[in-house]
C-alpha positions in Angstrom: 0.7 -15.2 -52.8 1.6 -15.4 -49.1 -0.5 -13.3 -46.7 1.2 -10.4 -45.1 2.3 -10.9 -41.5 -0.3 -9.9 -38.9 0.4 -6.7 -37.0 -2.2 -7.6 -34.3 -0.9 -7.2 -30.8 -2.1 -9.3 -27.9 -3.2 -7.9 -24.6 -1.9 -9.7 -21.6 0.4 -11.9 -23.6 3.6 -13.4 -22.3 6.0 -10.9 -20.8 9.8 -10.8 -21.4 11.7 -12.8 -18.8 13.5 -9.8 -17.2 10.2 -7.8 -16.9 8.4 -10.9 -15.6 11.1 -11.4 -12.9 10.9 -7.7 -11.9 7.1 -7.8 -11.6 7.3 -11.0 -9.6 9.6 -9.4 -7.1 7.6 -6.2 -6.9 4.3 -8.1 -6.5 5.8 -10.3 -3.8 6.8 -7.3 -1.7 3.4 -5.6 -2.4 1.6 -8.8 -1.3 3.4 -9.0 2.0 2.7 -5.3 2.6 -1.0 -5.8 1.7 -1.3 -8.6 4.3 0.2 -6.3 6.9 -2.2 -3.5 5.7 -5.1 -5.9 6.1 -4.1 -6.8 9.6 -3.6 -3.1 10.6 -7.1 -2.3 9.2 -8.7 -5.1 11.2 -6.8 -4.0 14.3 -8.0 -0.4 13.9 -11.6 -1.5 13.6 -11.4 -3.7 16.7 -9.6 -1.0 18.7 -12.0 1.8 17.7 -15.1 -0.3 18.4 -14.0 -1.9 21.7 -12.0 1.0 23.2 -13.2 4.1 21.3 -11.9 6.5 24.0 -8.4 5.1 23.9 -8.3 5.1 20.1 -9.4 8.8 19.9 -6.9 9.8 22.6 -4.0 8.2 20.9 -4.9 9.3 17.3 -5.6 12.9 18.3 -2.5 13.2 20.5 -0.3 16.2 19.2 3.4 16.4 19.1 6.1 18.1 16.9 7.8 21.5 16.7 5.1 24.1 16.8 7.6 26.8 15.8 8.0 25.0 12.4 4.3 24.6 11.9 4.5 20.9 12.6 2.6 20.4 15.9 0.5 17.6 14.4 -1.7 14.8 15.7 -0.7 11.2 15.4 -3.3 10.7 12.8 -2.1 13.7 10.9 1.6 12.6 11.1 0.5 9.2 9.6 -1.4 10.8 6.7 1.0 13.5 5.8 4.3 12.1 7.1 4.3 8.3 6.7 2.3 8.4 3.5 5.1 10.6 2.0 7.3 7.4 2.1 4.6 5.5 0.3 4.3 8.1 -2.4 8.1 8.3 -2.6 8.1 4.6 -3.6 5.2 5.3 -6.0 7.3 8.0 -7.6 10.2 5.5 -8.2 7.7 2.9 -9.6 6.3 5.5 -12.0 9.8 6.6 -13.1 10.8 3.0 -13.7 7.6 2.4 -15.7 8.3 5.5 -17.8 11.9 4.6 -18.6 12.1 0.8 -18.5 8.6 -0.6 -18.1 5.3 -0.8 -20.1 4.8 3.0 -20.1 8.1 3.4 -22.1 6.4 2.1 -25.3 3.5 4.2 -26.3 1.8 1.2 -27.9 2.1 -0.9 -24.8 1.2 2.1 -22.6 -2.1 2.8 -24.3 -3.9 -0.1 -22.5 -3.1 0.7 -18.8 -3.3 4.4 -19.3 -6.8 4.3 -21.0 -8.0 1.7 -18.4 -6.7 3.8 -15.5 -8.3 7.0 -16.8 -11.6 5.3 -17.4 -11.3 3.5 -14.1 -11.0 6.9 -12.4 -13.5 8.9 -14.5 -16.4 6.5 -14.3 -16.4 6.1 -10.5 -16.3 10.0 -10.2 -19.3 10.2 -12.6 -21.1 7.5 -10.6 -20.5 9.4 -7.4 -21.6 12.7 -8.9 -24.8 11.3 -10.4 -25.7 9.6 -7.1 -25.3 12.9 -5.2 -27.0 15.1 -7.8 -30.1 12.9 -7.7 -29.8 12.3 -4.0 -29.1 15.9 -3.0 -25.7 15.2 -1.4 -22.3 16.9 -1.4 -20.2 16.7 -4.6 -17.0 17.3 -2.6 -16.2 13.6 -2.3 -16.2 12.9 -6.1 -12.5 11.8 -6.0 -12.8 9.4 -3.1 -13.8 6.3 -5.1 -11.2 7.0 -7.9 -8.2 5.3 -6.3 -7.1 1.6 -6.4 -5.0 0.1 -3.6 -2.6 -2.3 -5.2 -1.3 -3.7 -1.9 -4.8 -4.5 -0.6 -5.8 -6.0 -3.9 -2.8 -8.3 -3.9 -3.4 -9.2 -0.3 -6.8 -10.4 -1.3 -5.1 -12.5 -4.1 -2.7 -13.9 -1.5 -5.5 -14.8 0.9 -7.7 -16.6 -1.7 -4.6 -18.2 -3.2 -5.5 -17.4 -6.8 -2.8 -18.3 -9.4 -3.4 -15.3 -11.5 -1.2 -15.2 -14.6 1.8 -12.9 -14.4 0.5 -10.8 -17.4 -2.8 -10.0 -15.5 -0.8 -9.2 -12.3 1.5 -6.9 -14.2 -1.5 -5.2 -15.7 -2.9 -4.6 -12.2 0.4 -3.3 -11.0 0.9 -0.9 -14.0 -2.7 0.2 -13.8 -2.2 1.1 -10.1 1.0 3.0 -10.9 -0.9 5.2 -13.4 -3.8 5.4 -11.0 -1.4 6.7 -8.3 -0.1 9.3 -10.7 -3.6 10.7 -11.4 -4.5 10.5 -7.7 -1.4 12.6 -6.9 -2.5 15.2 -9.5 -6.0 15.2 -8.0 -4.6 15.8 -4.5 -2.2 18.6 -5.7 -4.8 20.4 -7.9 -8.1 20.0 -6.1 -7.1 19.8 -2.4 -4.8 22.9 -2.2 -6.8 25.7 -0.6 -4.1 28.4 -0.2 -0.4 28.5 -0.9 2.4 29.9 1.2 4.8 30.9 -1.7 7.8 31.4 0.5 7.6 27.8 1.8 6.8 26.6 -1.7 9.9 28.3 -3.1 12.0 26.8 -0.3 10.6 23.3 -1.2 11.4 23.8 -4.9 15.0 25.0 -4.0 15.4 21.9 -1.8 14.2 19.7 -4.6 16.7 21.4 -6.9 19.5 20.7 -4.5 18.3 17.1 -4.2 18.4 16.7 -8.0 21.8 18.3 -8.2 23.3 16.0 -5.6 21.9 13.0 -7.5 23.4 14.1 -10.8 26.8 14.7 -9.1 26.7 11.2 -7.8 26.8 12.2 -4.1 26.1 9.2 -1.9 25.1 8.7 1.7 21.8 8.5 3.5 23.0 11.1 6.0 22.9 13.7 3.2 19.6 12.8 1.6 17.4 11.9 4.6 17.9 15.3 6.4 17.4 17.1 3.1 14.2 15.1 2.4 12.8 16.0 5.8 13.5 19.7 5.1 11.8 19.5 1.7 8.8 17.6 3.3 8.4 20.2 6.0 8.5 23.1 3.6 6.1 21.4 1.3 3.7 20.8 4.2 3.8 24.5 5.2 3.3 25.6 1.6 -0.3 24.4 1.7 0.3 21.7 -1.0 -0.1 18.2 0.4 3.2 17.0 1.8 3.1 13.7 0.0 3.8 15.5 -3.2 7.3 16.0 -2.0 7.8 12.3 -1.8 6.5 11.8 -5.3 8.8 14.5 -6.7 11.9 13.1 -5.0 11.0 9.6 -6.3 10.7 10.8 -9.9 14.2 12.4 -9.7 16.0 9.1 -9.1 17.7 7.5 -12.1 15.9 4.2 -12.9 18.0 2.8 -15.8 21.4 1.2 -15.0 24.6 2.6 -16.5 27.2 0.3 -17.9 28.8 -1.8 -15.2 25.8 -1.3 -12.8 23.7 -4.3 -11.9 20.9 -2.1 -10.6 20.1 1.5 -11.1 20.1 3.9 -8.0 16.3 4.1 -8.2 15.9 0.3 -8.1 18.5 0.0 -5.2 16.8 2.7 -3.1 13.3 1.3 -3.8 14.6 -2.1 -2.6 15.7 -0.4 0.6 12.7 1.8 1.2 9.8 -0.4 0.0 9.9 -2.6 3.2 9.7 0.6 5.3 6.7 1.8 3.2 4.9 -1.6 3.0 5.8 -2.9 6.5 5.6 0.3 8.6 4.3 3.5 6.9 1.2 2.2 5.2 0.0 -0.2 8.0 0.4 2.6 10.6 -1.6 5.0 8.4 -4.3 2.3 8.2 -4.2 1.8 12.0 -5.0 5.5 12.6 -7.3 6.1 9.6 -9.4 3.0 9.4 -10.7 3.1 13.0 -14.4 3.9 12.5 -17.5 2.9 14.5 -19.2 -0.1 12.8 -22.7 -0.8 13.9 -25.9 -1.9 12.2 -27.2 1.7 12.1 -23.8 3.0 10.8 -23.8 0.4 8.0 -27.4 1.3 7.2 -26.5 5.0 6.9 -23.8 4.1 4.4 -26.4 2.9 2.0 -28.9 5.7 2.6 -26.7 8.8 2.6 -25.9 9.9 -1.0 -22.2 10.8 -0.2 -21.4 7.4 1.2 -23.6 5.5 -1.2 -21.8 7.3 -4.1 -18.5 6.1 -2.7 -19.7 2.4 -2.5 -21.2 2.5 -5.9 -18.1 4.2 -7.3 -15.8 1.5 -6.0 -17.9 -1.5 -6.8 -19.7 -0.5 -10.0 -17.7 2.5 -11.3 -14.2 0.9 -11.1 -15.3 -2.4 -12.7 -17.2 -0.7 -15.5 -14.5 1.9 -16.1 -11.5 -0.4 -16.3 -13.3 -3.2 -18.2 -14.8 -0.6 -20.6 -11.5 1.2 -21.1 -9.8 -2.1 -21.9 -12.6 -3.2 -24.3 -12.5 0.1 -26.1 -8.8 0.0 -26.5 -9.1 -3.5 -28.1 -12.0 -2.4 -30.2 -10.3 0.7 -31.7 -6.7 -0.5 -32.0 -5.0 -3.4 -33.7 -4.9 -5.4 -30.5 -6.8 -8.4 -29.2 -7.0 -10.4 -26.0 -4.4 -13.1 -25.5 -5.6 -16.6 -26.7 -5.3 -18.1 -23.2 -7.6 -15.6 -21.5 -11.2 -14.5 -21.8 -13.0 -11.2 -21.2 -14.3 -12.7 -17.9 -10.7 -12.5 -16.6 -10.5 -8.8 -17.4 -13.8 -8.3 -15.6 -12.5 -10.1 -12.5 -9.3 -7.9 -12.4 -11.4 -4.8 -13.0 -13.6 -5.7 -10.1 -10.6 -6.4 -7.9 -9.3 -2.9 -8.7 -12.4 -1.6 -6.9 -10.5 -2.2 -3.6 -9.7 1.4 -2.7 -8.1 1.9 0.6 -5.0 3.9 1.3 -5.4 6.8 -1.1 -9.3 6.7 -0.9 -9.1 7.1 2.9 -6.6 10.0 2.4 -8.8 11.8 -0.1 -11.9 11.2 2.1 -10.1 13.1 4.9 -9.2 15.9 2.6 -12.6 16.2 0.9 -14.6 16.4 4.1 -12.1 18.1 6.3 -13.9 19.8 9.2 -16.9 17.4 9.1 -15.8 14.6 11.4 -19.1 12.7 11.1 -19.1 12.7 7.3 -15.4 11.9 7.3 -15.9 8.8 9.5 -19.0 7.7 7.4 -16.9 8.1 4.2 -14.2 5.9 5.7 -16.8 3.3 6.5 -18.1 3.5 2.9 -14.5 3.0 1.6 -14.1 -0.1 3.8 -17.6 -1.5 2.9 -17.1 -0.8 -0.8 -13.7 -2.4 -0.8 -15.0 -5.4 1.0 -17.8 -5.9 -1.5 -15.4 -5.5 -4.4 -13.1 -8.1 -2.9 -15.9 -10.6 -2.4 -17.2 -10.2 -6.0 -13.6 -10.4 -7.4 -12.9 -13.5 -5.3 -16.0 -15.2 -6.7 -15.1 -14.3 -10.3 -11.5 -15.4 -9.9 -12.4 -18.7 -8.3 -14.5 -19.6 -11.3 -11.4 -19.5 -13.5 -8.9 -20.6 -11.0 -8.3 -24.0 -12.6 -7.4 -22.3 -15.9 -5.1 -19.9 -14.0 -3.3 -22.8 -12.3 -2.6 -24.5 -15.6 -1.3 -21.2 -17.1 1.0 -20.6 -14.1 2.3 -24.2 -14.3 3.2 -23.6 -18.0 4.9 -20.3 -17.0 6.9 -22.0 -14.2 7.9 -25.3 -15.8 11.7 -25.8 -16.0 12.4 -29.4 -17.1 16.0 -28.8 -17.9 16.6 -27.2 -14.5 18.6 -24.3 -15.8 16.7 -21.7 -13.8 14.9 -20.3 -16.9 11.2 -21.4 -17.5 11.0 -23.6 -20.6 8.4 -21.3 -22.2 11.1 -18.7 -22.7 13.6 -21.0 -24.4 11.6 -22.3 -27.3 13.9 -20.4 -29.8 17.1 -21.6 -28.1 18.8 -24.6 -29.9 20.8 -25.4 -26.8 17.6 -25.9 -24.8 16.3 -28.4 -27.3 19.6 -30.3 -27.2 19.5 -30.5 -23.4 15.9 -31.7 -23.5 16.8 -34.3 -26.2 19.5 -35.6 -23.9 17.1 -35.7 -21.0 14.5 -37.7 -22.9 17.2 -40.1 -24.3 18.3 -40.9 -20.7 14.7 -41.4 -19.7 14.1 -43.6 -22.7 17.2 -45.7 -22.0 16.0 -46.1 -18.4 12.6 -47.2 -19.5 14.1 -49.7 -22.0 16.2 -51.2 -19.2 13.2 -51.4 -16.9 11.2 -53.0 -19.7 13.9 -55.7 -20.2 14.0 -56.3 -16.4 10.2 -56.6 -16.3 10.2 -58.9 -19.4 12.9 -61.2 -17.9 11.0 -61.4 -14.6 7.8 -62.2 -16.5 9.4 -65.0 -18.5 10.9 -66.5 -15.3 7.4 -66.6 -13.8 6.0 -68.8 -16.7 7.7 -72.0 -15.4 5.8 -74.9 -13.7 4.5 -74.2 -10.2 
């Protein structure tokens, strides 16, 4: 009697071709943005440590309409204004994942959701335990919970690792879920007081935004002014203004209708992502990552419980949480790791997710608002923890880089030159007929060359 077909699912198995192409495009844009982010962070550190007076003057310079409650510093505009663009793109990514990506299928969504939840809960627990036993403040528990996908991919770009697309997609989806929970943390735990009149105005603005989208109204000159009004009202409501960006991103339609090549959400994301990755996030990094780095300051990071908790949360908590969440999902579901990968690969990606930058810096500012010294030390802890996680991940990834390169070559091979990787055409009879014709032409050419070589060899056997 034949055995019943196996229902075991594979984690990090081969993706569908359309999803693979989308992930490749998204990761390419994130990688470029991550490199710019890395450059901006380095520039901020150099500026703040060589010309500290100039850095403070520029970052604390105030401008904006005071009558509207928007007379903010440059640093504040970067954190509340420019990051709203970043979270707008995050909202679109989340919406797409929910309607067309991995999060659409509950079975496929289990892994990144569980990994993300564990990858946020364990760092928070590590931070809390460190500060309970060290006598520090518990207010920064959320700082080490966020993963910066752009920075993580920038590290991959710098070290040149040929990480398989399935692992890259896992990292991307994990970061999307991570962003969702970070947004909830900001909205729930860092809202002190609410101006209900401004909040109602923001909600009404979002309703108008949604209605215009459903009516098919087009034109940036309609949506950009409306988005600015919604953002201003949300800021004045007391809820962090970046929530407005997320809400508007989630409202966009991310599945194409008949006759559409791309959905409105995908089209707008394509337009806005360069602004987010190339301008908004690097400028935020430029005015947030500028902290004084000295031997004494670095030593303080490892002796003060608040900053030590951040470092341990990013380096240890993230790796243990994501790896543990993935292992538990495999242990208690009918799923197993892909045959081409090992658990060491999951450990490397989990360690890489310990790079927390953009959202970690933002939460650090919110958690210790009013305590400039501790805010700066927390920023230094985020930078140091992210650096340590990047170095450890680089070492782990380099060990397996030869295997990754072979997997990527298999994914990219296109011997029949039809633009579709051969690995996706194994069930297509036309592909095999094309390959047979190619091999027949090659065989014929080799036979001809053999005959030529044989004739030349016989001609050389004559007398000298």
